[in-house]
A tleap script that builds the chain and sets N, CA, C and O, in Angstrom:
source leaprc.protein.ff14SB
mol = sequence {
  NMET LYS ASN ARG PHE ALA SER ALA VAL ALA
  ALA GLY THR LEU LEU LEU CYS THR GLY ALA
  LEU ALA LEU ASP ALA LYS GLU ALA ASN ASP
  ILE MET THR LYS SER ALA CYS ALA ALA CYS
  HIE THR LEU ASP LYS LYS LEU VAL GLY PRO
  PRO TYR LYS GLU VAL ALA ALA LYS TYR ARG
  GLY ASN ALA LYS ALA ALA GLU LEU MET ALA
  GLN LYS VAL ARG ALA GLY GLY VAL GLY VAL
  TRP GLY GLN ILE PRO MET PRO PRO ASN PRO
  LYS GLU LYS ILE SER ASP GLU ASP LEU LYS
  LYS LEU VAL GLY TRP LEU LEU ALA CLEU
}
set mol.1.N position { 20.014 0.159 -29.739 }
set mol.1.CA position { 19.376 -1.196 -28.992 }
set mol.1.C position { 19.773 -1.557 -27.862 }
set mol.1.O position { 18.861 -2.169 -27.305 }
set mol.2.N position { 20.744 -1.483 -27.188 }
set mol.2.CA position { 21.109 -1.829 -25.573 }
set mol.2.C position { 19.974 -1.678 -24.767 }
set mol.2.O position { 19.300 -2.558 -24.230 }
set mol.3.N position { 19.801 -0.125 -24.739 }
set mol.3.CA position { 18.743 0.846 -24.291 }
set mol.3.C position { 17.605 0.092 -23.845 }
set mol.3.O position { 17.266 -0.297 -22.727 }
set mol.4.N position { 16.906 -0.063 -25.416 }
set mol.4.CA position { 15.733 -0.677 -25.903 }
set mol.4.C position { 15.612 -1.976 -25.065 }
set mol.4.O position { 14.566 -2.260 -24.482 }
set mol.5.N position { 16.881 -2.864 -25.021 }
set mol.5.CA position { 16.570 -4.286 -24.713 }
set mol.5.C position { 16.346 -4.013 -23.052 }
set mol.5.O position { 15.447 -4.356 -22.283 }
set mol.6.N position { 17.766 -3.124 -22.843 }
set mol.6.CA position { 17.403 -3.324 -21.160 }
set mol.6.C position { 16.388 -2.801 -20.563 }
set mol.6.O position { 16.053 -3.211 -19.452 }
set mol.7.N position { 15.672 -1.729 -21.244 }
set mol.7.CA position { 13.956 -1.383 -20.820 }
set mol.7.C position { 13.277 -2.251 -20.907 }
set mol.7.O position { 12.639 -2.710 -19.960 }
set mol.8.N position { 13.259 -2.590 -21.820 }
set mol.8.CA position { 12.373 -4.465 -21.871 }
set mol.8.C position { 12.053 -4.908 -20.945 }
set mol.8.O position { 11.008 -4.806 -20.303 }
set mol.9.N position { 13.633 -5.861 -20.682 }
set mol.9.CA position { 13.959 -6.178 -19.809 }
set mol.9.C position { 13.513 -6.172 -18.248 }
set mol.9.O position { 13.247 -7.268 -17.755 }
set mol.10.N position { 13.447 -5.423 -17.723 }
set mol.10.CA position { 13.246 -3.844 -16.827 }
set mol.10.C position { 11.370 -3.542 -16.442 }
set mol.10.O position { 10.625 -3.223 -15.516 }
set mol.11.N position { 11.363 -3.773 -17.337 }
set mol.11.CA position { 9.659 -3.671 -17.689 }
set mol.11.C position { 8.944 -4.922 -17.280 }
set mol.11.O position { 7.931 -5.112 -16.608 }
set mol.12.N position { 9.998 -5.916 -18.049 }
set mol.12.CA position { 9.149 -7.176 -18.217 }
set mol.12.C position { 9.587 -7.768 -16.523 }
set mol.12.O position { 8.720 -8.514 -16.067 }
set mol.13.N position { 10.823 -7.513 -15.563 }
set mol.13.CA position { 11.043 -8.049 -14.305 }
set mol.13.C position { 9.978 -7.147 -13.640 }
set mol.13.O position { 9.251 -7.731 -12.837 }
set mol.14.N position { 9.768 -5.900 -13.820 }
set mol.14.CA position { 8.860 -5.296 -12.569 }
set mol.14.C position { 6.983 -5.975 -12.676 }
set mol.14.O position { 6.185 -6.194 -11.765 }
set mol.15.N position { 6.817 -6.163 -14.426 }
set mol.15.CA position { 5.327 -7.032 -14.285 }
set mol.15.C position { 5.293 -8.442 -13.484 }
set mol.15.O position { 4.297 -8.784 -12.847 }
set mol.16.N position { 6.600 -9.318 -13.581 }
set mol.16.CA position { 6.701 -10.314 -13.034 }
set mol.16.C position { 6.798 -10.133 -11.441 }
set mol.16.O position { 6.164 -10.890 -10.706 }
set mol.17.N position { 7.545 -9.189 -10.971 }
set mol.17.CA position { 7.009 -8.352 -9.356 }
set mol.17.C position { 6.060 -8.750 -8.965 }
set mol.17.O position { 5.771 -9.597 -8.119 }
set mol.18.N position { 5.063 -7.582 -10.140 }
set mol.18.CA position { 4.208 -6.899 -9.648 }
set mol.18.C position { 3.290 -8.169 -9.330 }
set mol.18.O position { 2.782 -8.543 -8.273 }
set mol.19.N position { 3.260 -8.699 -10.628 }
set mol.19.CA position { 2.270 -9.836 -10.732 }
set mol.19.C position { 2.364 -10.920 -9.165 }
set mol.19.O position { 1.284 -11.388 -8.807 }
set mol.20.N position { 3.318 -11.189 -8.511 }
set mol.20.CA position { 3.612 -11.452 -7.430 }
set mol.20.C position { 3.123 -11.318 -6.406 }
set mol.20.O position { 2.793 -12.192 -5.605 }
set mol.21.N position { 3.027 -10.205 -6.330 }
set mol.21.CA position { 2.408 -9.464 -5.745 }
set mol.21.C position { 0.773 -9.238 -5.440 }
set mol.21.O position { 0.062 -9.349 -4.441 }
set mol.22.N position { 0.650 -9.019 -6.255 }
set mol.22.CA position { -1.112 -8.664 -6.618 }
set mol.22.C position { -2.169 -9.387 -5.653 }
set mol.22.O position { -2.124 -10.580 -5.354 }
set mol.23.N position { -2.971 -8.614 -5.289 }
set mol.23.CA position { -3.987 -9.342 -4.650 }
set mol.23.C position { -4.878 -8.970 -5.241 }
set mol.23.O position { -4.984 -8.032 -6.031 }
set mol.24.N position { -5.798 -9.924 -4.775 }
set mol.24.CA position { -7.313 -9.683 -5.047 }
set mol.24.C position { -8.041 -9.433 -4.322 }
set mol.24.O position { -7.816 -10.027 -3.267 }
set mol.25.N position { -9.623 -8.279 -4.261 }
set mol.25.CA position { -9.656 -7.914 -2.975 }
set mol.25.C position { -10.304 -8.118 -1.874 }
set mol.25.O position { -10.658 -7.409 -0.932 }
set mol.26.N position { -10.472 -10.069 -2.376 }
set mol.26.CA position { -10.896 -10.607 -0.721 }
set mol.26.C position { -9.738 -10.647 -0.402 }
set mol.26.O position { -9.787 -10.194 0.742 }
set mol.27.N position { -8.456 -10.929 -0.656 }
set mol.27.CA position { -7.275 -11.387 -0.138 }
set mol.27.C position { -6.792 -9.711 0.615 }
set mol.27.O position { -6.237 -9.726 1.713 }
set mol.28.N position { -6.966 -8.864 0.171 }
set mol.28.CA position { -6.362 -7.669 0.373 }
set mol.28.C position { -7.384 -7.193 2.007 }
set mol.28.O position { -7.013 -6.460 2.923 }
set mol.29.N position { -8.238 -7.674 1.909 }
set mol.29.CA position { -9.787 -7.683 3.213 }
set mol.29.C position { -8.958 -8.359 4.236 }
set mol.29.O position { -8.515 -7.622 5.117 }
set mol.30.N position { -8.616 -9.807 4.301 }
set mol.30.CA position { -8.435 -10.385 4.838 }
set mol.30.C position { -6.751 -10.017 5.600 }
set mol.30.O position { -6.295 -10.343 6.696 }
set mol.31.N position { -6.299 -9.408 4.741 }
set mol.31.CA position { -4.831 -8.829 5.467 }
set mol.31.C position { -5.612 -7.651 6.221 }
set mol.31.O position { -5.093 -7.489 7.326 }
set mol.32.N position { -6.604 -6.834 6.022 }
set mol.32.CA position { -6.692 -5.487 6.941 }
set mol.32.C position { -7.281 -5.652 7.444 }
set mol.32.O position { -7.652 -4.606 7.978 }
set mol.33.N position { -8.179 -7.041 7.993 }
set mol.33.CA position { -8.959 -7.272 8.804 }
set mol.33.C position { -8.183 -8.012 9.604 }
set mol.33.O position { -8.799 -8.158 10.659 }
set mol.34.N position { -6.805 -8.734 9.658 }
set mol.34.CA position { -6.000 -9.672 10.291 }
set mol.34.C position { -4.987 -8.765 11.077 }
set mol.34.O position { -4.403 -8.947 12.145 }
set mol.35.N position { -4.980 -7.813 10.257 }
set mol.35.CA position { -4.025 -6.473 10.724 }
set mol.35.C position { -4.687 -5.984 11.830 }
set mol.35.O position { -4.338 -6.034 13.009 }
set mol.36.N position { -5.791 -5.450 11.277 }
set mol.36.CA position { -6.866 -4.470 12.347 }
set mol.36.C position { -6.591 -3.155 11.860 }
set mol.36.O position { -6.512 -2.174 12.599 }
set mol.37.N position { -6.405 -3.123 10.272 }
set mol.37.CA position { -6.422 -2.181 9.530 }
set mol.37.C position { -8.028 -1.646 9.638 }
set mol.37.O position { -8.538 -0.722 10.270 }
set mol.38.N position { -8.604 -2.712 8.679 }
set mol.38.CA position { -10.329 -2.192 8.651 }
set mol.38.C position { -11.027 -1.238 10.295 }
set mol.38.O position { -11.828 -0.340 10.556 }
set mol.39.N position { -10.427 -1.833 10.755 }
set mol.39.CA position { -10.775 -0.918 12.309 }
set mol.39.C position { -10.691 0.793 12.219 }
set mol.39.O position { -11.239 1.384 13.149 }
set mol.40.N position { -10.054 1.604 11.180 }
set mol.40.CA position { -9.961 2.431 10.661 }
set mol.40.C position { -10.455 3.109 9.340 }
set mol.40.O position { -10.893 4.212 9.012 }
set mol.41.N position { -10.206 2.057 8.816 }
set mol.41.CA position { -10.268 2.403 7.259 }
set mol.41.C position { -11.535 1.592 6.218 }
set mol.41.O position { -11.698 0.378 6.335 }
set mol.42.N position { -12.208 2.249 5.417 }
set mol.42.CA position { -12.576 1.327 4.704 }
set mol.42.C position { -12.023 1.730 2.760 }
set mol.42.O position { -10.984 2.213 2.311 }
set mol.43.N position { -12.917 1.389 2.284 }
set mol.43.CA position { -12.404 1.599 0.641 }
set mol.43.C position { -12.584 2.633 0.049 }
set mol.43.O position { -11.733 3.070 -0.726 }
set mol.44.N position { -14.070 3.435 0.351 }
set mol.44.CA position { -14.308 5.054 -0.470 }
set mol.44.C position { -14.717 5.619 0.509 }
set mol.44.O position { -15.069 6.772 0.259 }
set mol.45.N position { -14.885 5.180 2.007 }
set mol.45.CA position { -15.570 6.317 2.963 }
set mol.45.C position { -14.369 6.412 4.151 }
set mol.45.O position { -13.567 5.583 4.580 }
set mol.46.N position { -14.614 7.707 4.445 }
set mol.46.CA position { -14.295 8.040 5.703 }
set mol.46.C position { -14.557 7.475 6.801 }
set mol.46.O position { -15.687 7.684 7.242 }
set mol.47.N position { -13.499 6.462 7.715 }
set mol.47.CA position { -14.249 6.599 9.091 }
set mol.47.C position { -13.409 6.860 10.370 }
set mol.47.O position { -13.838 7.713 11.148 }
set mol.48.N position { -12.374 6.278 10.635 }
set mol.48.CA position { -11.599 7.110 11.664 }
set mol.48.C position { -10.338 7.813 10.928 }
set mol.48.O position { -9.849 8.902 11.229 }
set mol.49.N position { -9.958 7.006 9.975 }
set mol.49.CA position { -8.516 7.713 9.218 }
set mol.49.C position { -9.238 7.684 7.604 }
set mol.49.O position { -10.337 7.132 7.662 }
set mol.50.N position { -8.912 8.098 6.338 }
set mol.50.CA position { -9.148 8.125 5.437 }
set mol.50.C position { -9.241 6.925 4.657 }
set mol.50.O position { -8.485 5.955 4.677 }
set mol.51.N position { -10.455 7.155 3.843 }
set mol.51.CA position { -10.494 5.604 2.939 }
set mol.51.C position { -9.153 5.377 1.705 }
set mol.51.O position { -8.549 6.203 1.022 }
set mol.52.N position { -9.057 4.046 1.798 }
set mol.52.CA position { -8.041 3.770 0.630 }
set mol.52.C position { -7.775 4.623 -0.479 }
set mol.52.O position { -6.747 5.118 -0.940 }
set mol.53.N position { -9.028 4.659 -0.792 }
set mol.53.CA position { -9.336 5.216 -2.788 }
set mol.53.C position { -8.778 6.628 -2.100 }
set mol.53.O position { -7.968 7.199 -2.831 }
set mol.54.N position { -8.915 6.967 -1.466 }
set mol.54.CA position { -7.992 8.992 -1.213 }
set mol.54.C position { -6.421 8.392 -0.987 }
set mol.54.O position { -5.625 8.818 -1.824 }
set mol.55.N position { -5.928 7.573 -0.095 }
set mol.55.CA position { -4.678 7.655 0.084 }
set mol.55.C position { -4.176 7.064 -1.368 }
set mol.55.O position { -3.160 7.565 -1.849 }
set mol.56.N position { -4.824 6.060 -2.053 }
set mol.56.CA position { -3.867 5.747 -3.368 }
set mol.56.C position { -3.817 6.799 -4.398 }
set mol.56.O position { -2.943 6.815 -5.266 }
set mol.57.N position { -4.881 7.800 -4.290 }
set mol.57.CA position { -5.366 8.784 -5.143 }
set mol.57.C position { -4.064 10.139 -4.339 }
set mol.57.O position { -3.608 11.010 -5.079 }
set mol.58.N position { -3.811 10.103 -3.413 }
set mol.58.CA position { -3.213 11.511 -3.242 }
set mol.58.C position { -1.504 11.028 -3.371 }
set mol.58.O position { -0.684 11.946 -3.381 }
set mol.59.N position { -0.890 9.287 -3.489 }
set mol.59.CA position { 0.057 9.113 -3.920 }
set mol.59.C position { 0.547 9.017 -5.310 }
set mol.59.O position { 1.715 9.153 -5.673 }
set mol.60.N position { -0.674 8.720 -6.178 }
set mol.60.CA position { -0.619 8.053 -7.349 }
set mol.60.C position { 0.513 8.948 -7.647 }
set mol.60.O position { 0.617 10.078 -7.170 }
set mol.61.N position { 1.401 8.375 -8.493 }
set mol.61.CA position { 2.444 9.053 -9.684 }
set mol.61.C position { 3.568 9.724 -8.720 }
set mol.61.O position { 4.016 10.726 -9.277 }
set mol.62.N position { 4.046 9.539 -7.709 }
set mol.62.CA position { 4.620 9.494 -6.382 }
set mol.62.C position { 5.911 8.489 -7.526 }
set mol.62.O position { 5.268 8.046 -8.477 }
set mol.63.N position { 7.119 8.161 -7.611 }
set mol.63.CA position { 7.634 7.013 -7.900 }
set mol.63.C position { 8.003 6.548 -6.640 }
set mol.63.O position { 8.254 5.343 -6.593 }
set mol.64.N position { 8.114 7.259 -5.483 }
set mol.64.CA position { 8.658 6.471 -4.170 }
set mol.64.C position { 7.367 6.430 -3.430 }
set mol.64.O position { 7.483 6.785 -2.257 }
set mol.65.N position { 5.940 6.027 -3.874 }
set mol.65.CA position { 4.603 6.133 -3.007 }
set mol.65.C position { 5.194 4.526 -2.104 }
set mol.65.O position { 5.189 4.696 -0.884 }
set mol.66.N position { 5.460 3.720 -2.351 }
set mol.66.CA position { 5.276 2.280 -2.261 }
set mol.66.C position { 5.906 2.232 -0.767 }
set mol.66.O position { 5.440 1.833 0.300 }
set mol.67.N position { 7.186 2.815 -1.136 }
set mol.67.CA position { 8.128 3.447 0.306 }
set mol.67.C position { 7.488 4.181 1.699 }
set mol.67.O position { 7.436 3.955 2.908 }
set mol.68.N position { 6.965 5.370 0.577 }
set mol.68.CA position { 6.592 6.269 1.518 }
set mol.68.C position { 5.500 5.787 2.672 }
set mol.68.O position { 5.370 6.077 3.861 }
set mol.69.N position { 4.659 4.778 1.623 }
set mol.69.CA position { 3.049 4.219 2.424 }
set mol.69.C position { 3.465 2.655 3.328 }
set mol.69.O position { 2.784 2.242 4.267 }
set mol.70.N position { 4.415 2.120 2.924 }
set mol.70.CA position { 5.405 1.214 3.616 }
set mol.70.C position { 5.511 1.828 5.354 }
set mol.70.O position { 5.032 1.356 6.386 }
set mol.71.N position { 6.312 3.002 5.127 }
set mol.71.CA position { 6.918 3.488 6.207 }
set mol.71.C position { 5.812 3.731 7.238 }
set mol.71.O position { 5.668 3.270 8.371 }
set mol.72.N position { 4.968 4.705 6.425 }
set mol.72.CA position { 3.829 5.658 7.075 }
set mol.72.C position { 3.148 4.039 7.834 }
set mol.72.O position { 2.503 4.379 8.826 }
set mol.73.N position { 3.120 2.975 7.720 }
set mol.73.CA position { 2.469 2.101 8.361 }
set mol.73.C position { 3.205 1.341 9.819 }
set mol.73.O position { 2.767 0.809 10.839 }
set mol.74.N position { 4.355 1.595 9.330 }
set mol.74.CA position { 5.161 0.693 10.225 }
set mol.74.C position { 5.281 1.736 11.523 }
set mol.74.O position { 5.378 1.439 12.713 }
set mol.75.N position { 5.232 3.483 10.700 }
set mol.75.CA position { 5.914 4.190 11.619 }
set mol.75.C position { 4.192 4.862 12.618 }
set mol.75.O position { 3.935 4.923 13.820 }
set mol.76.N position { 3.638 5.121 11.761 }
set mol.76.CA position { 2.265 5.679 12.108 }
set mol.76.C position { 2.814 6.950 11.876 }
set mol.76.O position { 3.804 7.218 11.196 }
set mol.77.N position { 1.939 7.857 12.624 }
set mol.77.CA position { 2.010 9.607 12.613 }
set mol.77.C position { 1.095 10.397 12.850 }
set mol.77.O position { 0.430 9.671 13.589 }
set mol.78.N position { 0.526 11.354 12.794 }
set mol.78.CA position { -0.179 12.455 12.704 }
set mol.78.C position { 0.245 13.469 11.658 }
set mol.78.O position { 1.322 13.635 11.087 }
set mol.79.N position { -0.926 14.102 11.577 }
set mol.79.CA position { -0.949 15.764 10.825 }
set mol.79.C position { -1.340 15.432 8.941 }
set mol.79.O position { -1.947 16.305 8.320 }
set mol.80.N position { -0.939 14.215 8.280 }
set mol.80.CA position { -0.654 14.601 6.978 }
set mol.80.C position { -2.604 13.935 6.159 }
set mol.80.O position { -2.910 13.681 4.994 }
set mol.81.N position { -3.511 13.883 7.559 }
set mol.81.CA position { -4.648 13.285 6.873 }
set mol.81.C position { -5.779 13.983 7.822 }
set mol.81.O position { -6.958 13.629 7.787 }
set mol.82.N position { -5.144 15.311 8.916 }
set mol.82.CA position { -5.736 15.053 10.131 }
set mol.82.C position { -5.131 15.171 11.518 }
set mol.82.O position { -3.964 14.914 11.817 }
set mol.83.N position { -6.028 15.567 12.262 }
set mol.83.CA position { -5.387 15.287 13.787 }
set mol.83.C position { -4.803 14.342 14.664 }
set mol.83.O position { -3.895 14.476 15.485 }
set mol.84.N position { -5.863 12.823 14.163 }
set mol.84.CA position { -6.329 11.599 14.943 }
set mol.84.C position { -4.702 10.573 14.252 }
set mol.84.O position { -4.309 10.216 13.142 }
set mol.85.N position { -4.400 10.499 15.123 }
set mol.85.CA position { -3.206 9.535 15.142 }
set mol.85.C position { -3.461 8.037 14.554 }
set mol.85.O position { -4.324 7.201 14.821 }
set mol.86.N position { -2.348 8.032 13.631 }
set mol.86.CA position { -2.644 6.352 13.432 }
set mol.86.C position { -1.663 5.746 13.940 }
set mol.86.O position { -0.503 5.896 13.556 }
set mol.87.N position { -1.995 5.057 14.783 }
set mol.87.CA position { -1.006 4.237 15.583 }
set mol.87.C position { 0.558 3.343 14.745 }
set mol.87.O position { 0.184 2.681 13.778 }
set mol.88.N position { 1.883 3.275 14.953 }
set mol.88.CA position { 2.478 2.192 14.105 }
set mol.88.C position { 1.978 1.320 14.240 }
set mol.88.O position { 1.094 1.236 15.092 }
set mol.89.N position { 2.450 -0.071 13.176 }
set mol.89.CA position { 2.181 -1.150 12.656 }
set mol.89.C position { 2.883 -2.330 13.092 }
set mol.89.O position { 2.751 -3.151 12.185 }
set mol.90.N position { 3.551 -2.816 14.012 }
set mol.90.CA position { 4.798 -3.357 13.630 }
set mol.90.C position { 4.955 -4.985 12.990 }
set mol.90.O position { 3.877 -5.561 12.841 }
set mol.91.N position { 5.783 -5.500 12.734 }
set mol.91.CA position { 6.082 -6.741 11.882 }
set mol.91.C position { 5.121 -7.670 12.602 }
set mol.91.O position { 4.466 -8.366 11.827 }
set mol.92.N position { 4.822 -7.892 14.167 }
set mol.92.CA position { 3.911 -8.726 14.809 }
set mol.92.C position { 2.358 -8.356 14.117 }
set mol.92.O position { 1.568 -9.218 13.734 }
set mol.93.N position { 2.124 -6.861 14.055 }
set mol.93.CA position { 1.056 -6.884 13.543 }
set mol.93.C position { 0.345 -7.302 12.080 }
set mol.93.O position { -0.760 -7.660 11.671 }
set mol.94.N position { 1.553 -7.054 11.607 }
set mol.94.CA position { 1.395 -6.712 9.548 }
set mol.94.C position { 3.418 -7.162 9.241 }
set mol.94.O position { 4.460 -6.642 9.640 }
set mol.95.N position { 3.077 -8.430 8.298 }
set mol.95.CA position { 4.406 -9.324 8.074 }
set mol.95.C position { 5.225 -8.003 6.563 }
set mol.95.O position { 4.410 -7.717 5.685 }
set mol.96.N position { 5.799 -7.748 6.501 }
set mol.96.CA position { 6.746 -7.252 5.356 }
set mol.96.C position { 5.935 -7.654 4.265 }
set mol.96.O position { 5.222 -6.973 3.528 }
set mol.97.N position { 6.171 -8.933 4.283 }
set mol.97.CA position { 5.543 -9.638 3.099 }
set mol.97.C position { 3.957 -8.849 2.902 }
set mol.97.O position { 3.737 -7.873 2.185 }
set mol.98.N position { 3.019 -9.546 3.712 }
set mol.98.CA position { 1.791 -9.110 3.699 }
set mol.98.C position { 1.867 -7.113 3.173 }
set mol.98.O position { 1.544 -6.601 2.102 }
set mol.99.N position { 2.349 -6.541 4.278 }
set mol.99.CA position { 2.689 -4.596 3.753 }
set mol.99.C position { 2.980 -4.362 2.292 }
set mol.99.O position { 2.677 -3.380 1.615 }
set mol.100.N position { 3.650 -5.491 1.924 }
set mol.100.CA position { 4.300 -4.839 0.533 }
set mol.100.C position { 2.891 -5.235 -0.645 }
set mol.100.O position { 2.501 -4.468 -1.525 }
set mol.101.N position { 2.370 -6.498 -0.377 }
set mol.101.CA position { 0.801 -6.755 -0.952 }
set mol.101.C position { 0.050 -5.668 -0.792 }
set mol.101.O position { -0.179 -4.803 -1.637 }
set mol.102.N position { -0.218 -5.709 -0.015 }
set mol.102.CA position { -1.137 -4.461 0.509 }
set mol.102.C position { -1.094 -3.144 0.004 }
set mol.102.O position { -2.041 -2.546 -0.508 }
set mol.103.N position { -0.061 -2.764 0.159 }
set mol.103.CA position { 0.438 -1.004 -0.478 }
set mol.103.C position { -0.188 -1.324 -1.279 }
set mol.103.O position { -1.353 -0.973 -1.467 }
set mol.104.N position { 0.798 -2.458 -2.274 }
set mol.104.CA position { 0.634 -3.106 -4.410 }
set mol.104.C position { -0.950 -2.320 -4.476 }
set mol.104.O position { -1.197 -1.155 -4.786 }
set mol.105.N position { -1.930 -3.465 -4.046 }
set mol.105.CA position { -2.939 -3.368 -4.090 }
set mol.105.C position { -3.577 -1.839 -3.611 }
set mol.105.O position { -4.311 -1.274 -4.422 }
set mol.106.N position { -3.335 -1.270 -2.482 }
set mol.106.CA position { -3.854 0.237 -2.171 }
set mol.106.C position { -3.519 1.240 -3.219 }
set mol.106.O position { -4.350 2.106 -3.493 }
set mol.107.N position { -1.564 1.161 -4.250 }
set mol.107.CA position { -1.623 1.586 -5.218 }
set mol.107.C position { -2.002 1.876 -6.223 }
set mol.107.O position { -1.795 2.852 -6.944 }
set mol.108.N position { -2.789 0.721 -6.340 }
set mol.108.CA position { -3.420 -0.277 -7.750 }
set mol.108.C position { -4.896 0.334 -7.681 }
set mol.108.O position { -5.628 0.053 -8.631 }
set mol.109.N position { -5.414 1.137 -6.668 }
set mol.109.CA position { -7.062 1.653 -7.066 }
set mol.109.C position { -7.314 2.104 -7.700 }
set mol.109.O position { -8.508 2.374 -7.829 }
savepdb mol mol.pdb
quit
């Protein structure tokens, strides 16, 4: 009985936290535009970088997806999606709060 209660509390907490970070498409687009993400990415077509839907599909089912994606955005990188590098995105470009919201939205695609 204790385990069921703990699981229910954990699930409820997760839902509350997820709801607090939930974005609609317009808010997500606003963050992507002001952070310059939209210069290289679109929702469903390859531009310079991969489309958001492909990124979401690649990380789907990975328990550490949000953490991995946030690290990738912050540090940048090359080689995961080809040889065109993704530049790093410091906090001055996208805040931690906006990054968490955006990653949550991307993973929900």
